[in-house]
Backbone bond lengths (Angstrom), bond angles and torsions (degrees), N, CA, C in turn:
res aa  C-N    CA-C-N  psi(-1)  N-CA   C-N-CA  omega(-1)  CA-C   N-CA-C  phi
1 M - - - 1.442 - - 1.532 108.23 -
2 K 1.344 116.05 123.29 1.461 120.95 179.44 1.520 110.47 -99.74
3 V 1.328 114.38 138.82 1.455 122.38 179.85 1.524 108.04 -131.54
4 T 1.334 116.09 146.43 1.460 121.35 176.24 1.517 109.61 -106.17
5 V 1.326 115.64 128.58 1.453 124.01 177.30 1.523 106.93 -110.56
6 S 1.343 117.40 131.34 1.462 120.79 -178.09 1.516 110.94 -124.50
7 R 1.326 114.01 148.97 1.470 121.78 176.92 1.519 107.92 -134.61
8 K 1.334 116.52 133.23 1.455 121.63 176.90 1.519 109.27 -95.81
9 A 1.334 114.83 148.84 1.464 120.75 178.10 1.522 108.03 -147.14
10 H 1.324 115.79 174.75 1.453 121.08 -175.27 1.525 109.24 -150.25
11 F 1.330 116.39 143.39 1.461 120.46 170.11 1.523 108.59 -152.21
12 N 1.325 115.07 154.90 1.459 122.26 176.80 1.530 107.18 -110.89
13 A 1.330 116.08 135.26 1.465 118.53 179.91 1.526 110.06 -154.77
14 A 1.323 114.36 153.66 1.461 121.63 175.45 1.517 109.00 -104.86
15 H 1.329 115.20 155.78 1.459 120.06 174.30 1.525 109.99 -160.98
16 R 1.305 114.40 169.80 1.464 122.08 172.94 1.518 106.39 -135.56
17 L 1.327 115.77 130.08 1.462 119.96 175.93 1.519 108.14 -93.37
18 Y 1.304 115.42 116.74 1.464 120.49 176.51 1.519 109.46 -169.05
19 R 1.317 113.79 161.49 1.456 121.53 174.83 1.519 107.50 -116.12
20 P 1.327 117.89 122.79 1.464 119.46 -177.69 1.532 113.51 -65.03
21 D 1.334 116.55 -20.32 1.465 119.54 179.64 1.531 112.59 -85.07
22 W 1.336 118.09 -1.92 1.466 122.57 177.00 1.521 109.58 -103.87
23 S 1.312 115.65 156.69 1.461 121.01 173.96 1.528 109.32 -69.69
24 F 1.346 115.43 162.50 1.468 119.03 175.55 1.529 109.93 -58.50
25 E 1.324 116.67 -39.67 1.464 121.08 -178.11 1.530 111.66 -63.36
26 Q 1.320 116.59 -43.34 1.468 119.34 178.96 1.528 110.61 -67.08
27 N 1.339 116.96 -43.23 1.467 120.38 176.47 1.518 110.44 -59.65
28 D 1.332 116.84 -42.62 1.458 121.25 -179.11 1.528 111.01 -64.95
29 A 1.329 116.24 -39.09 1.470 119.99 179.98 1.533 111.04 -66.14
30 V 1.316 117.51 -37.19 1.464 121.19 -176.87 1.533 111.77 -85.32
31 F 1.337 117.71 -44.63 1.466 121.33 -170.98 1.529 114.00 -103.82
32 G 1.335 118.37 -10.80 1.465 121.58 176.16 1.513 112.74 55.27
33 K 1.347 116.19 -134.44 1.469 121.70 -177.14 1.531 112.04 -60.85
34 C 1.300 117.07 -23.73 1.468 120.68 -179.86 1.528 112.00 -70.86
35 N 1.348 116.89 -9.60 1.457 122.36 177.62 1.528 111.52 -91.32
36 N 1.308 119.37 11.91 1.464 122.59 -179.21 1.529 109.80 -54.31
37 P 1.350 118.28 120.65 1.472 120.44 -179.10 1.533 113.29 -60.47
38 N 1.337 117.18 -19.54 1.462 120.90 178.36 1.529 112.32 -95.07
39 F 1.333 116.56 9.91 1.456 123.13 175.97 1.529 111.70 73.00
40 H 1.308 116.25 171.90 1.458 123.96 174.95 1.526 106.27 -152.91
41 G 1.334 117.03 164.65 1.456 118.72 -173.43 1.507 114.13 -126.81
42 H 1.316 113.89 166.05 1.462 122.60 177.46 1.521 109.17 -137.75
43 N 1.319 115.00 152.64 1.460 122.75 168.73 1.523 105.64 -99.55
44 Y 1.310 116.65 91.53 1.453 122.07 -174.54 1.530 110.87 -77.66
45 D 1.309 115.77 138.30 1.451 122.60 169.27 1.519 107.90 -113.39
46 L 1.299 115.65 145.75 1.453 122.12 -172.16 1.519 109.13 -134.45
47 T 1.326 116.65 135.33 1.461 121.20 170.63 1.520 107.32 -121.58
48 V 1.317 115.65 121.70 1.461 122.55 178.85 1.521 107.04 -109.01
49 S 1.335 115.94 121.79 1.469 121.10 -178.82 1.523 109.87 -118.60
50 V 1.325 115.06 133.31 1.460 122.14 -178.87 1.522 107.73 -123.39
51 T 1.329 115.65 127.27 1.466 121.04 -179.04 1.528 109.74 -116.44
52 G 1.328 114.87 137.08 1.458 119.48 177.62 1.515 110.66 -174.59
53 E 1.302 114.33 -177.80 1.465 121.69 177.35 1.527 109.61 -76.22
54 I 1.314 116.06 146.37 1.460 120.61 175.31 1.530 108.69 -74.84
55 D 1.319 115.85 126.67 1.456 121.30 177.47 1.530 107.98 -69.00
56 P 1.345 118.19 121.88 1.468 119.98 -176.91 1.535 113.20 -64.88
57 E 1.326 118.15 -23.23 1.463 120.62 -179.81 1.517 112.24 -81.09
58 T 1.345 116.91 -43.02 1.466 119.93 -175.06 1.524 113.11 -98.81
59 G 1.329 116.45 -23.90 1.459 120.33 -173.62 1.521 112.82 80.74
60 Y 1.330 117.84 3.42 1.461 123.79 -179.02 1.522 111.73 -100.36
61 V 1.320 115.98 149.70 1.466 121.69 160.80 1.523 106.77 -82.69
62 V 1.319 115.09 -47.39 1.463 123.44 174.80 1.526 106.12 -149.54
63 D 1.303 116.54 142.05 1.463 120.62 176.07 1.533 107.26 -68.37
64 V 1.330 117.47 119.13 1.461 121.66 -176.40 1.527 110.93 -61.71
65 K 1.315 118.01 -30.10 1.476 120.72 176.19 1.526 110.19 -62.93
66 I 1.315 116.97 -42.16 1.466 120.51 178.05 1.525 110.15 -65.98
67 L 1.330 117.15 -43.04 1.461 121.19 177.46 1.530 110.11 -60.09
68 K 1.325 116.50 -45.12 1.475 121.65 177.95 1.529 110.56 -58.20
69 D 1.318 116.93 -45.42 1.470 121.17 -179.43 1.526 111.85 -64.53
70 F 1.336 117.59 -39.42 1.467 120.94 177.04 1.524 110.80 -64.28
71 I 1.320 117.06 -43.41 1.468 120.30 179.32 1.524 109.63 -62.35
72 K 1.328 116.83 -41.61 1.464 119.44 179.57 1.523 111.30 -65.09
73 S 1.323 117.73 -50.67 1.464 120.56 -174.28 1.533 112.52 -71.83
74 E 1.313 117.45 -38.99 1.461 120.22 -174.31 1.528 113.31 -87.75
75 I 1.337 117.84 -31.10 1.461 120.72 -173.25 1.526 112.03 -115.31
76 E 1.309 117.79 -61.85 1.465 119.84 -175.03 1.525 111.75 -60.41
77 D 1.321 118.48 -48.04 1.462 120.28 179.98 1.532 111.53 -64.09
78 A 1.317 116.76 -33.29 1.468 120.86 -177.47 1.525 113.11 -80.92
79 F 1.349 118.36 -31.24 1.465 121.49 -171.32 1.522 114.77 -111.18
80 D 1.339 118.25 -27.53 1.463 119.76 -170.03 1.532 111.67 -67.68
81 H 1.334 114.77 131.69 1.459 123.56 -178.86 1.527 111.39 55.39
82 K 1.326 115.83 39.78 1.453 122.38 177.69 1.519 109.47 -120.10
83 N 1.308 114.79 157.72 1.463 121.70 168.43 1.527 104.91 -92.15
84 L 1.317 117.36 110.20 1.467 120.69 -173.64 1.520 111.59 -58.03
85 N 1.333 117.70 -40.29 1.463 120.83 -178.78 1.520 112.28 -64.39
86 V 1.332 117.00 -34.84 1.461 122.29 -170.72 1.524 112.30 -101.01
87 D 1.330 117.93 -41.58 1.464 122.52 -168.68 1.527 115.65 -98.33
88 V 1.319 117.74 -13.36 1.469 120.51 -174.72 1.532 109.05 -112.89
89 P 1.325 117.68 111.68 1.466 121.15 -173.20 1.534 115.00 -54.72
90 E 1.326 116.70 -33.58 1.472 119.74 -178.45 1.525 112.30 -61.20
91 F 1.334 117.72 -21.50 1.468 120.50 -177.58 1.528 112.86 -105.22
92 K 1.309 116.80 13.14 1.473 119.79 177.71 1.529 110.41 -57.77
93 N 1.314 117.10 -41.29 1.467 122.16 -179.97 1.521 112.33 -125.38
94 L 1.332 116.37 23.86 1.464 121.52 -178.06 1.526 108.35 -132.56
95 N 1.318 117.16 123.94 1.454 122.32 -179.54 1.537 108.79 -63.31
96 P 1.336 119.30 122.16 1.470 120.83 -174.26 1.534 113.56 -80.55
97 T 1.316 115.58 59.27 1.463 121.22 171.42 1.529 108.11 -71.40
98 A 1.307 116.90 162.06 1.469 119.90 176.77 1.526 110.16 -56.59
99 E 1.323 116.49 -38.69 1.471 120.52 -179.79 1.527 111.04 -62.09
100 N 1.334 116.81 -45.40 1.461 119.55 179.62 1.525 111.97 -70.87
101 I 1.329 117.22 -35.86 1.467 119.93 179.07 1.530 110.39 -63.16
102 V 1.332 117.78 -44.07 1.470 119.64 -177.96 1.530 111.10 -65.39
103 V 1.332 117.84 -34.50 1.466 120.10 177.86 1.531 110.22 -68.93
104 V 1.327 117.70 -41.13 1.464 121.00 177.19 1.528 110.28 -62.00
105 I 1.325 117.09 -44.66 1.471 120.71 178.13 1.527 110.28 -59.93
106 Y 1.319 115.91 -46.95 1.464 120.66 178.80 1.537 110.60 -55.98
107 D 1.333 115.92 -50.33 1.464 120.39 -177.24 1.526 111.85 -61.28
108 K 1.331 116.93 -40.65 1.461 120.53 -180.00 1.536 110.94 -65.63
109 L 1.324 117.29 -40.69 1.465 120.00 179.90 1.522 112.02 -75.29
110 K 1.322 116.95 -39.16 1.468 120.57 -179.77 1.528 110.27 -60.02
111 A 1.330 116.15 -34.07 1.466 120.64 -178.50 1.528 113.04 -66.67
112 V 1.331 118.03 -24.35 1.466 120.02 -177.10 1.528 113.64 -107.77
113 L 1.329 117.48 -13.57 1.467 120.27 178.26 1.525 110.79 -83.05
114 D 1.336 116.28 155.71 1.462 120.09 173.97 1.526 109.08 -56.76
115 S 1.317 116.45 136.63 1.469 121.60 -171.84 1.526 113.59 -65.56
116 H 1.326 118.16 -21.78 1.468 119.65 -179.14 1.531 112.88 -78.52
117 L 1.327 117.42 -10.89 1.458 120.80 -179.17 1.520 110.94 -84.21
118 V 1.334 116.34 141.16 1.463 122.57 177.15 1.526 107.30 -93.75
119 L 1.324 115.80 129.46 1.460 121.46 -174.67 1.517 110.58 -112.90
120 E 1.332 116.32 139.15 1.458 122.65 171.00 1.523 107.37 -137.13
121 V 1.343 116.04 135.02 1.460 121.67 -178.28 1.516 108.75 -123.87
122 T 1.336 116.26 130.45 1.461 122.06 173.67 1.519 107.40 -118.01
123 L 1.345 115.21 127.01 1.457 122.29 -179.35 1.520 108.95 -116.42
124 Y 1.335 115.09 123.12 1.467 121.72 176.71 1.519 108.43 -98.52
125 E 1.338 116.12 114.96 1.462 120.22 174.92 1.534 109.77 -81.18
126 T 1.320 115.21 -34.89 1.459 123.52 171.28 1.528 105.43 -139.14
127 P 1.325 118.24 170.27 1.472 117.95 178.09 1.532 113.41 -59.89
128 R 1.331 117.44 -23.73 1.469 119.69 -178.28 1.521 114.24 -105.70
129 N 1.331 117.60 -12.65 1.473 121.25 -178.07 1.516 109.47 -115.72
130 F 1.330 116.53 116.96 1.455 119.84 -178.81 1.517 110.28 -149.18
131 V 1.325 114.41 158.42 1.456 123.04 179.95 1.519 108.93 -130.07
132 T 1.323 116.27 151.86 1.466 122.31 179.98 1.514 108.68 -131.44
133 Y 1.327 115.57 138.45 1.459 120.34 178.24 1.514 109.06 -138.11
134 S 1.346 115.49 135.97 1.461 120.77 179.29 1.525 112.04 -130.65
135 G 1.311 115.95 24.74 1.463 119.27 172.86 1.495 116.41 87.64
136 S 1.320 117.71 10.05 1.471 117.46 179.67 1.507 110.95 -138.15
C-alpha cells in the first residue's frame, strides 16, 4: 500500500530573469518586469510530497521530522532571504525561473532522501502561479 506524505515550507528570495548572452532589449521583451537589473522578490511556498510503502515497523512512509530537517537544510537555509542569481551556486549559470528553481529543489532533496521514495515538489511563486516537478 502506497501513501503520500507532504510537508509545506516557505522561503523569501530575490531573482532576476535574464540571459547574459541576450541584449537588454531581448531580455526585456521576453522577461518583462522580471528582467529588472535591480532584481525583484517572491514569497515562495513549497509543497514537498513523498510517496512510498508504509514501513510495517514504524508505520511511516518517511519520518516527517526528517523530511522537515531536509527541507530546512537543503532548501530554506540555502534559498531563504538570498538573491538566487548571486548567492545560490546552482543558479550561477542557470536562469532562476520557477521551472528551474523547482528542478533544483527536487534534485537537492532527491539526493538526500531514501532512493526508494518517489518525490514530487510543487513551488508557488505567487498564490496563482506554481510549478510541479516529479523527476520526469
